[in-house]
C-alpha positions, 0 to 999 in steps of 0.5 A: 441467383447466388447467395451473395445477391441482395434484395434488389437483384431478387425482386428484379429476378422475380419480375423478369421471370414473371414477364417472361413466363406470362409472354411465353404462356400467351404465345403457347396459348395462341399456338394451341388456339391455332391448332384447335382452329385447324382441327375444327373443320373435322370437329366443329365444337373445337372452333369455339374453344379455339376462339376463347383461347385466342381471346384469352391469350391476346387479353393476357398479352395486353395486360402484361404490356400495361403492367410493363408500361406502368412499372417502367414509368415508375422505375425507368431502370426496368426498361433495360431490365437490369438491377440498379447499380450499386454505389461504392461507399468510400471509406474515410478517416473518422473525424477527430475533434481537436482536444480543448485546452490551452496550447502553447507555441514557440512562434507568434504565428502558432504554426503546428510545427512550432507547438510546444506540446502535442496536447493542450494544457488543461491544468496549471504548471508552476514552473516552465523555466525551460520554455521561458525564452521559447514560447511566443504564442498560445491558443485557447481551444474550447469544446463548443459542443459541451460548452467547455471554456478555458482561461489562462494567466501567464506569470514571469515568476514561478509559483504563479507570481509576478507580472502576469497576462490574462487570456480569455478568447475561446476562439482558437485564434493565435494570441501573442504571449510575453515570456513567462515561467508559470501558467495558470489554466482553469476551466470556466464554469458558471456557479453561484454556489459559495462566496469569497471573504476578505479579512483585514487580519490574518487567519480569517479574524472577523474582529477587525473587519471583513467583506464577503462577496457571494457567488451571485454577485461574482457571476453577475452580468458577466463572467469576470468579476473585476473591481477596484480595491478602493471601491470595496469597503469592509462592510460584511455582507452589505455594501453600505458604509453604515454596515462597516465591520471595522471597529470605530477606533480602527477606521480611517480618519478623514478629519483630525482635530487641531492638535493633530492627534485626535480624531472624533468618531464622526470624522471616521470612515470605513477602510477600503481593501486598497493597499495592504488592508487585505491580510487573509482571504477565504475562498468558499467554493470553486473560485479563483481570486487574482489581486493585481495592479494595472500599469499606467496607460493600460485600458480596462478593456486590455488584459495586460496586467502588472504585478499580480498573485493568484489565490489559492496558491500552490502552497495553499493545500486546502484550497480555501484561500490564504490564511495570511497573504504574503505581500513580499512578492509584490512589495519587492516590485514597489507596486501594491495591487489596486484591483481584484478579479474573481472567476468561477471555475470548474475546479481549483 
């Protein structure tokens, strides 16, 4: 035995030594019994001892053979009396999971050689002007084990404004992207804590009307809260027109008197959020609000939008929402928003 040998070699060594010593003892006992039997002609008392010794040697040999057969049946390797062969462990490179996030590519096929950056993006980028004409595809890579999902919104203007395209498929498949300059990247996290409030007046002024969407409604049955602005009215915490928070004299007139100047209170209705009626937005919690207009002919199931703006903006340092919505970016394209999307995120 050597110092480097393991337990299997040691057990086999004991087994071999035991079997060898047993058979050797039986053979020597038979030799001694034969000698005693020869000497019994001179000393008769040795004859009985010779028979007992011979019987013991034969019985011991039979026991050794039975032990050998039993152990050989359990472990056939003992038939050839050698230790089991050691198995070489082939070293392999440890598995490194792909980093989650949004990865950009210079080709529509999203080949590894055309990757815009080595690591995926996990935060927004306000200005990608250098890549406007080079990026053609993107992948959203999730972390399935930790259930981390991402979504991305591309914009054709810096500071997350202008024409936009929403990407949400967390299956690492290549998706074609139109040329863009800025990129909004957020991690989706289901959270019902907080709310989003829309105001008709700037600086969160409730006197002229407001509508609050709570977190439970934002989560709802789907991960994406998507409503047409014309179907949302300034009803405070309610949803009925009787809960309207807009003063009666400021409500929309649905029927004018014959003079064309007078509108009775009973002929008024609560204004909706459509047009330029939203002047400020307060975001209480980790939510992203997108006001956008959908091009004609684009189905609701598609995520190609027209003009849009994401809140909070890069200028909104407190990240609680704009105290005054600036419409000039959208007005310049003669296209006011007609839909709103609210998304729960891990961090704004």
